[in-house]
C-alpha positions as CSV (number, residue, x, y, z in Angstrom):
1,M,-84.6,-192.9,216.7
2,Q,-80.9,-193.8,218.1
3,L,-82.9,-195.8,221.2
4,R,-84.5,-197.9,219.5
5,S,-81.3,-198.4,216.9
6,L,-79.0,-198.8,220.4
7,F,-81.9,-201.2,222.0
8,T,-82.3,-203.6,218.1
9,A,-78.4,-203.1,218.5
10,I,-77.9,-204.9,221.8
11,L,-80.8,-207.5,221.4
12,A,-79.3,-208.3,218.1
13,A,-75.9,-208.9,220.6
14,I,-77.8,-211.6,222.7
15,T,-79.2,-213.3,220.2
16,I,-76.1,-214.0,218.5
17,N,-74.0,-214.6,222.1
18,T,-77.0,-217.0,222.8
19,V,-78.0,-219.3,219.3
20,L,-74.1,-218.7,218.2
21,P,-72.7,-221.7,221.3
22,A,-75.8,-223.5,220.7
23,A,-75.0,-224.0,217.6
24,A,-71.8,-225.0,218.3
25,H,-72.7,-227.4,220.7
26,E,-75.0,-229.1,217.7
27,A,-72.9,-229.0,215.2
28,G,-70.7,-231.8,216.5
29,E,-67.1,-232.5,217.1
30,K,-63.9,-230.9,216.1
31,A,-61.0,-232.0,214.6
32,T,-57.0,-231.6,215.9
33,P,-54.4,-232.6,213.9
34,K,-51.9,-234.0,216.3
35,F,-49.3,-235.6,214.3
36,N,-48.1,-236.1,210.7
37,Q,-44.8,-238.1,209.2
38,A,-44.3,-240.2,206.3
39,I,-43.1,-243.6,207.7
40,P,-40.3,-243.8,206.4
41,N,-39.1,-247.2,205.6
42,I,-42.0,-247.9,203.9
43,P,-42.3,-245.4,200.3
44,G,-45.2,-243.6,200.0
45,K,-47.0,-243.9,203.2
46,S,-47.5,-241.6,206.6
47,L,-48.7,-242.0,210.1
48,I,-51.8,-239.2,211.1
49,A,-53.0,-239.0,214.3
50,V,-56.4,-236.8,214.7
51,E,-58.1,-236.4,218.2
52,V,-61.7,-235.8,217.9
53,N,-63.3,-233.9,220.7
54,Y,-67.3,-234.6,220.8
55,A,-69.6,-232.0,222.9
56,P,-72.1,-233.4,224.9
57,G,-74.4,-235.6,222.2
58,A,-72.8,-234.8,219.6
59,A,-72.4,-236.5,216.8
60,S,-70.4,-237.2,213.1
61,P,-71.9,-237.3,209.7
62,S,-72.4,-240.8,208.7
63,H,-68.5,-240.8,206.3
64,T,-66.0,-242.4,204.5
65,H,-61.3,-242.6,205.2
66,A,-59.3,-241.3,202.6
67,K,-59.3,-245.4,200.3
68,S,-55.6,-246.1,201.3
69,A,-56.4,-245.7,204.7
70,F,-56.0,-248.1,208.0
71,I,-57.4,-246.6,211.1
72,Y,-56.7,-247.4,215.2
73,A,-59.3,-245.6,217.0
74,Y,-58.6,-245.3,221.3
75,V,-60.8,-243.7,223.4
76,V,-59.6,-241.3,225.3
77,S,-62.1,-240.3,227.7
78,G,-65.0,-240.8,228.4
79,A,-67.5,-243.2,225.3
80,I,-68.1,-243.4,222.0
81,E,-70.8,-244.8,220.3
82,S,-69.1,-246.6,216.8
83,Q,-70.7,-248.0,214.0
84,V,-67.9,-249.8,210.5
85,N,-69.5,-251.3,207.3
86,D,-72.2,-253.2,208.7
87,G,-70.6,-254.5,212.1
88,P,-72.2,-253.6,215.2
89,K,-73.1,-250.4,216.6
90,R,-70.9,-250.4,219.8
91,I,-70.1,-248.1,222.3
92,Y,-66.2,-247.6,223.3
93,H,-65.5,-246.6,226.8
94,A,-62.3,-244.8,227.5
95,G,-59.2,-246.8,227.6
96,E,-61.0,-249.5,224.9
97,S,-60.4,-249.6,220.8
98,F,-61.1,-250.6,217.3
99,H,-60.5,-249.9,213.6
100,E,-61.1,-249.2,210.0
101,T,-60.0,-250.7,207.4
102,P,-60.4,-249.2,203.8
103,G,-63.1,-248.5,202.4
104,S,-65.1,-248.4,204.9
105,T,-68.1,-246.0,206.1
106,H,-68.0,-244.9,209.4
107,A,-71.8,-244.9,210.3
108,V,-72.3,-243.5,213.5
109,S,-70.0,-241.7,214.9
110,R,-71.1,-239.8,218.3
111,N,-70.6,-239.3,221.7
112,A,-72.2,-241.3,223.7
113,S,-73.3,-239.4,226.6
114,K,-75.6,-236.6,226.6
115,T,-74.5,-235.3,229.6
116,K,-69.9,-235.3,229.6
117,P,-67.8,-234.4,227.0
118,A,-65.4,-237.0,224.6
119,K,-62.0,-237.2,223.3
120,L,-61.4,-239.9,220.0
121,L,-57.7,-240.3,219.0
122,A,-57.9,-241.3,215.3
123,V,-54.2,-242.6,214.7
124,F,-54.0,-243.0,210.2
125,V,-51.5,-245.3,208.0
126,V,-51.8,-244.1,204.7
127,D,-50.6,-243.0,201.7
128,T,-48.5,-239.9,201.7
129,D,-50.6,-238.2,198.3
130,D,-54.0,-238.7,199.9
131,K,-55.0,-235.2,201.3
132,Q,-58.5,-235.7,201.5
133,L,-58.6,-238.0,205.4
134,V,-62.5,-237.6,205.5
135,T,-65.2,-237.5,203.0
136,P,-69.6,-237.2,203.9
137,V,-71.9,-239.7,203.0
138,K,-74.5,-238.4,200.5
């Protein structure tokens, strides 16, 4: 009976170690805050920078940003496919950039490659009181 329990535990451990990395990979992107500072000469506004890393083939769900947010997005590495509002889908490569105006919907944001990672730096000019930068579209 103990041998059977040991076998079950080993099988469970193998399953967890195999399935969880795949699930994390499919989860999409990882956003890491890099900078957050009030802008001294523009009362009530802050500058926030977020690094977004996409695994190969990963995507962010359709989303909006804080209503006050003006966003400058710079592709650090790889290629990002993006669509803002009803604009065209476009692939941006490392060194290219785009922007989002306040109230925009980011319908598509994904790694354009199925084999290589991609990295984006999103710089927000936002009302200092706006704490939720991203809201999924339902």
